[in-house]
C-alpha positions in Angstrom: 39.3 121.8 22.6 41.0 118.5 21.9 41.0 115.7 24.3 44.8 115.5 24.3 45.0 119.2 25.2 42.6 118.8 28.0 44.7 115.8 29.3 47.7 118.1 29.4 45.9 120.2 32.0 46.4 117.3 34.5 49.6 118.0 36.5 52.5 115.5 36.2 52.4 114.8 40.0 48.8 113.6 39.6 50.0 111.0 37.1 52.8 110.0 39.4 50.4 109.6 42.3 48.1 107.6 40.1 50.9 105.2 39.2 52.0 104.8 42.8 48.4 104.1 43.9 48.0 101.6 41.2 51.1 99.8 42.1 50.2 99.9 45.8 46.7 98.5 45.2 48.0 95.8 42.9 50.5 94.7 45.5 47.9 94.8 48.2 45.5 92.8 46.2 48.2 90.3 45.3 49.0 89.6 49.0 45.4 89.8 50.3 43.7 87.9 47.5 46.6 85.8 46.2 46.7 83.7 49.3 42.9 83.0 49.2 42.4 79.3 48.7 39.3 79.9 46.5 41.3 82.3 44.3 44.0 79.7 43.8 41.4 77.6 42.0 41.0 80.3 39.4 42.9 80.0 36.1 46.2 81.9 36.2 45.0 84.4 33.6 41.9 85.1 35.7 44.1 85.7 38.9 46.4 88.0 37.0 43.5 89.9 35.4 41.8 90.4 38.8 45.0 91.5 40.5 46.1 93.9 37.7 42.7 95.2 36.4 40.9 95.9 39.6 43.4 98.6 40.8 43.0 100.4 37.4 40.0 102.3 38.9 42.6 104.6 40.6 43.9 106.0 37.3 40.8 107.8 36.1 39.9 108.8 39.6 43.2 110.5 40.4 43.3 112.0 36.9 39.8 113.4 37.4 40.8 115.2 40.6 44.1 116.2 39.0 42.1 117.7 36.1 40.0 119.8 38.5 43.2 121.1 40.1 44.9 121.9 36.8 41.7 123.4 35.3 41.1 125.6 38.3 44.7 126.8 38.3 44.6 127.8 34.6 41.4 129.7 35.2 42.9 131.7 38.0 40.8 130.1 40.7 41.8 128.6 44.1 43.1 125.2 42.7 43.7 123.5 46.1 40.4 124.6 47.5 38.4 123.4 44.5 40.2 120.1 44.4 39.6 119.5 48.1 36.0 120.5 47.8 35.5 118.1 44.8 37.4 115.3 46.7 35.6 115.6 50.1 32.1 116.5 49.2 30.4 113.1 48.7 28.7 111.6 45.6 30.7 113.9 43.2 28.5 116.8 44.3 31.6 119.0 44.8 32.9 118.2 41.3 29.5 119.0 39.8 29.5 122.3 41.7 33.0 123.1 40.4 32.0 122.4 36.8 28.8 124.4 37.1 30.3 127.6 38.5 33.9 127.6 37.3 35.3 130.8 35.8 35.7 131.2 32.0 39.0 130.4 30.4 41.6 133.2 30.2 41.6 135.2 27.0 44.4 137.0 25.3 44.3 140.8 25.0 44.4 141.8 21.3 46.3 144.9 22.1 49.2 143.8 24.4 48.8 140.0 24.1 48.6 139.5 27.9 46.6 136.6 29.2 43.6 138.0 31.1 41.1 136.2 33.3 37.9 135.5 31.3 35.7 137.3 33.7 37.4 140.7 33.1 35.9 143.3 30.8 39.1 145.3 30.4 42.7 144.3 30.2 44.4 145.2 33.5 47.7 145.7 31.6 46.7 148.2 28.9 43.0 149.0 29.6 41.8 147.7 26.2 38.1 146.5 26.2 38.0 142.8 25.9 34.3 142.5 25.2 31.3 144.8 24.8 30.7 147.0 27.8 28.1 149.6 29.1 29.3 153.1 28.5 27.6 154.2 31.7 28.7 151.7 34.3 31.5 149.9 32.5 30.3 146.4 33.1 30.2 143.7 30.4 27.1 143.3 28.3 25.9 140.9 25.6 25.9 142.1 22.0 22.2 141.6 21.5 21.1 143.5 24.6 19.3 146.8 24.1 19.7 147.9 27.8 22.4 147.3 30.3 21.3 144.6 32.8 23.4 146.3 35.6 22.3 149.9 35.4 19.5 150.0 32.9 21.2 152.4 30.5 20.0 152.3 26.8 22.9 150.7 24.9 24.0 152.0 21.5 23.0 149.9 18.5 26.5 148.5 18.1 28.2 147.8 21.4 
């Protein structure tokens, strides 16, 4: 997937929140640090760079958590729950957990063109098989398996 397409997953309110936080932190730094006597000895370009560039760390941070929210939503997962887990579990461990166990992307049914969650073996709309499955238990199998990992049934040569 292209980077631009992945950026479009981030909801617009996340971008708005990022802009508001940036402006708020820039104003806060301006009033807190701008009155510092040692800072007034800096060249004007250095003062402006400090006051405008330091708050920029908020943009990628808010965009990152917004991406987790949008990505979980498009995968049919609990978007609010995963975003909160990623946000409140320290040291990015929550985000790492999300990226390790997230569901696959939805796929389109070739028969009825319905968007179907990637973890499904059959289309819930028309019943069409979306990927190879075991004829005995109906669970998804890999193409190169000779036996079903779920029930042990010998699979036909071409599943």
